[in-house]
C-alpha positions as CSV (number, residue, x, y, z in Angstrom):
1,M,-21.8,53.7,54.2
2,F,-23.2,57.2,54.2
3,L,-26.5,57.8,52.5
4,D,-27.9,61.2,51.7
5,R,-31.7,61.4,52.4
6,D,-33.5,63.7,50.0
7,G,-33.2,62.6,46.4
8,T,-31.1,59.5,47.3
9,I,-33.3,57.2,49.4
10,G,-36.5,59.1,48.9
11,G,-38.2,62.4,48.4
12,D,-37.6,64.5,45.3
13,G,-34.1,65.9,46.0
14,G,-35.5,69.1,47.5
15,G,-36.8,69.8,50.9
16,V,-39.6,67.6,52.1
17,H,-41.4,67.9,55.4
18,P,-40.1,64.9,57.5
19,L,-43.6,63.6,58.2
20,E,-44.4,63.6,54.5
21,F,-41.0,62.1,53.4
22,T,-41.4,58.7,51.5
23,L,-38.7,56.2,50.7
24,Y,-38.1,55.2,47.1
25,E,-39.4,51.7,46.3
26,N,-36.0,50.0,46.5
27,A,-34.4,52.1,49.4
28,G,-35.3,49.5,52.1
29,K,-34.0,46.7,50.0
30,A,-30.7,48.6,49.4
31,I,-30.2,49.3,53.1
32,N,-31.0,45.7,53.9
33,L,-28.4,44.5,51.4
34,L,-25.9,46.7,53.2
35,N,-26.9,45.4,56.6
36,V,-26.7,41.8,55.4
37,N,-23.2,42.5,54.1
38,K,-22.1,43.9,57.4
39,F,-21.8,47.5,56.4
40,K,-22.6,50.2,59.0
41,V,-25.2,52.5,57.4
42,F,-25.5,56.1,58.3
43,L,-27.9,58.8,57.0
44,F,-26.3,62.2,56.5
45,T,-28.3,65.1,55.4
46,N,-28.7,68.9,55.4
47,Q,-32.0,70.0,56.9
48,S,-32.1,73.8,56.4
49,W,-35.8,73.9,56.9
50,I,-35.2,73.4,60.6
51,G,-33.1,76.6,60.6
52,K,-35.7,78.4,58.5
53,G,-38.4,77.5,61.0
54,K,-40.5,75.4,58.6
55,F,-40.4,72.6,61.2
56,T,-38.7,71.9,64.4
57,E,-35.7,69.6,65.1
58,Q,-38.1,67.3,67.1
59,T,-40.4,67.1,64.0
60,F,-37.4,66.1,61.9
61,L,-36.5,63.4,64.5
62,D,-40.1,62.2,64.6
63,G,-39.9,61.9,60.8
64,C,-36.7,59.9,61.1
65,K,-38.5,57.5,63.5
66,K,-41.3,57.1,61.0
67,M,-38.8,56.4,58.2
68,E,-37.0,53.9,60.3
69,K,-40.3,52.1,61.1
70,E,-40.9,51.9,57.3
71,L,-37.4,50.5,56.8
72,E,-38.1,47.7,59.3
73,N,-40.6,46.3,56.7
74,D,-37.5,45.4,54.7
75,N,-35.5,44.3,57.7
76,A,-33.3,47.4,57.1
77,L,-31.8,49.6,59.8
78,L,-29.7,52.6,60.1
79,D,-26.8,52.7,62.5
80,G,-27.0,56.5,62.9
81,I,-28.4,59.7,61.6
82,Y,-26.2,62.8,61.2
83,Y,-27.8,66.1,60.1
84,C,-27.1,69.8,59.8
85,P,-30.1,71.9,61.0
86,H,-28.7,75.2,59.8
87,K,-29.5,77.5,56.9
88,P,-26.9,77.9,54.2
89,E,-26.3,81.5,55.2
90,D,-25.4,80.5,58.7
91,N,-22.0,79.3,57.4
92,C,-21.8,76.6,60.0
93,K,-19.2,73.8,60.1
94,C,-21.7,71.0,59.7
95,R,-23.5,71.8,56.5
96,K,-22.4,69.7,53.5
97,P,-20.1,70.1,51.6
98,Q,-18.2,70.6,54.8
99,T,-16.9,67.3,56.3
100,Y,-17.9,67.8,59.9
101,L,-20.8,65.3,59.8
102,L,-18.5,62.6,58.4
103,E,-15.8,63.5,60.9
104,K,-18.2,63.3,63.8
105,A,-19.5,59.9,62.6
106,K,-15.8,58.8,62.3
107,V,-15.1,59.6,65.9
108,D,-18.5,58.3,67.2
109,N,-18.1,54.9,65.4
110,N,-14.4,54.4,65.0
111,L,-14.5,54.6,61.2
112,N,-11.8,54.9,58.6
113,L,-13.3,57.4,56.2
114,Y,-11.0,56.2,53.4
115,E,-12.9,52.9,53.5
116,C,-16.3,54.5,53.5
117,Y,-18.7,55.2,50.6
118,I,-20.9,58.2,50.2
119,I,-24.0,57.8,48.1
120,G,-25.8,61.0,47.2
121,D,-27.6,63.0,44.5
122,R,-25.8,66.3,44.8
123,L,-22.4,67.7,44.2
124,S,-22.3,68.8,47.9
125,D,-22.4,65.1,48.8
126,M,-19.6,64.3,46.5
127,I,-17.5,67.3,47.6
128,S,-18.0,66.3,51.2
129,A,-16.8,62.8,50.3
130,E,-13.8,64.1,48.5
131,G,-12.8,66.3,51.4
132,A,-13.0,63.3,53.8
133,G,-11.2,60.9,51.5
134,A,-14.3,58.7,51.0
135,K,-15.4,56.9,47.9
136,K,-18.0,58.8,45.8
137,I,-21.2,57.4,44.2
138,L,-23.7,59.7,42.6
139,V,-27.2,58.5,42.0
140,K,-29.3,59.8,39.1
141,T,-32.4,60.1,41.3
142,G,-33.4,63.4,42.9
143,R,-31.1,66.1,41.7
144,G,-28.5,63.6,40.4
145,L,-28.8,64.3,36.7
146,G,-28.3,68.0,37.4
147,A,-25.3,67.2,39.5
148,L,-23.9,65.2,36.6
149,N,-24.1,68.2,34.3
150,E,-22.4,70.4,37.0
151,L,-19.5,68.0,37.2
152,S,-17.8,69.5,34.2
153,F,-17.1,72.6,36.4
154,H,-15.3,70.4,38.9
155,N,-12.4,69.0,37.0
156,N,-10.7,67.5,40.1
157,L,-13.8,65.7,41.3
158,K,-13.7,62.1,40.1
159,L,-16.6,59.8,41.0
160,D,-16.1,56.2,41.7
161,Y,-19.5,55.3,40.2
162,V,-22.7,56.8,38.8
163,A,-25.8,54.7,39.6
164,D,-29.3,54.8,38.4
165,D,-30.6,54.7,42.0
166,V,-29.5,53.7,45.5
167,L,-30.1,50.0,44.9
168,T,-27.9,49.8,41.9
169,A,-25.3,51.8,43.8
170,V,-25.4,49.4,46.7
171,E,-25.3,46.3,44.4
172,W,-22.2,47.8,42.7
173,I,-20.5,48.4,46.1
174,V,-21.3,44.9,47.4
175,K,-20.0,43.3,44.2
176,N,-16.8,45.4,44.2
177,V,-16.0,44.9,47.9
178,N,-16.6,41.2,47.7
179,T,-14.3,41.1,44.6
180,E,-11.5,42.9,46.5
181,K,-11.6,40.3,49.4
């Protein structure tokens, strides 16, 4: 399970300083539900503000530690964090919608990306999922409603589910995976 950060599990969908980032009310519950159902849970996120000099990579990592402490209140944990620190104009290989972050996680954790789900609020999340062969769930939080409107320009991009928020996305996944067994 790959979760986008900004706009999916917290924040407003745009850049948020990592020490000011706050989780959505049900984000911890959603991640805990994934943990209980034996899903590996990874955060994957573009963090261009590092490349723009608005904060350092260490500040981002400190913010991640703060977020993980907050998740502990819901007995929720992440199995890993994958991020791109570059600006869009750097044209790096790791910035979503490129699939590098997913491919790296695949190698690091022995994953089959065709069995993975990507939950995000932007088309870049969905395009990254499509490129890796993963299942695509768009949430309406953050920039999700705007991404839904943009979908009409991407005729080949078919979503597996559109959810109100990360918790309803996770509930749908758990229900469908348990039905398939």
